[in-house]
matplotlib code that plots the C-alpha trace (Angstrom):
import matplotlib.pyplot as plt

x = [-148.9, -152.3, -152.3, -153.4, -154.1, -155.2, -153.7, -151.5, -150.3, -149.1, -147.4, -146.0, -144.4, -143.1, -141.9, -139.9, -139.4, -137.7, -135.3, -134.7, -133.1, -131.1, -129.8, -129.0, -127.3, -125.0, -124.5, -123.0, -120.9, -119.3, -118.9, -120.8, -123.2, -125.9, -127.4, -127.2, -129.0, -131.9, -132.1, -132.6, -135.4, -136.9, -137.3, -138.6, -141.0, -144.1, -145.2, -145.2, -147.8, -151.0, -151.6, -151.1, -149.8, -147.3, -145.7, -145.2, -144.3, -141.9, -139.9, -139.6, -138.0, -135.6, -135.0, -134.1, -131.4, -129.8, -129.3, -127.1, -125.2, -124.8, -120.9, -119.5]
y = [-74.2, -76.0, -79.9, -81.3, -84.4, -84.3, -87.6, -85.4, -83.5, -86.3, -87.9, -84.5, -84.3, -88.2, -88.7, -84.8, -85.3, -88.2, -87.5, -84.0, -86.9, -88.7, -85.3, -83.8, -87.2, -87.1, -83.0, -84.1, -87.1, -85.1, -81.6, -79.7, -76.2, -76.5, -80.2, -79.5, -76.5, -78.2, -81.1, -79.3, -77.5, -80.3, -82.3, -79.1, -77.1, -79.6, -78.8, -74.2, -74.7, -77.0, -75.8, -78.4, -76.9, -75.0, -78.3, -80.4, -76.4, -76.3, -79.2, -79.8, -76.3, -77.0, -80.4, -78.3, -75.7, -79.4, -80.4, -76.3, -77.2, -80.8, -81.7, -83.2]
z = [-79.2, -81.1, -81.9, -84.5, -84.9, -88.7, -90.7, -92.7, -89.9, -88.6, -91.3, -91.9, -88.5, -88.1, -91.9, -91.9, -88.4, -88.8, -91.5, -89.6, -86.9, -89.7, -91.1, -87.4, -86.3, -89.4, -89.0, -85.5, -87.2, -89.3, -87.3, -90.2, -88.6, -92.1, -91.6, -87.6, -88.0, -90.6, -89.1, -85.7, -87.8, -89.1, -86.0, -84.9, -86.8, -87.3, -83.7, -85.0, -87.7, -87.9, -91.7, -93.5, -96.2, -94.8, -93.1, -96.3, -97.7, -95.4, -95.3, -98.8, -98.8, -95.5, -97.7, -100.4, -98.4, -97.3, -100.8, -101.2, -97.3, -97.7, -97.6, -100.9]

ax = plt.figure().add_subplot(projection="3d")
ax.plot(x, y, z, "-o")
ax.set_aspect("equal")
plt.show()
């Protein structure tokens, strides 16, 4: 695994990891599998990619996906 100490990568990992933790907790509280899966993906994916464009693109894509699968 490649770890990058680039400030943009660290910022993306912190922001999307924190949002992912909140989404995972929300999904666990309401017992919904879609928010749990998206939250887990948001917490894990920053460890897999080091390209800043990919980090921000995937993070925003997962948040847009959450918009379609949130509980009303």
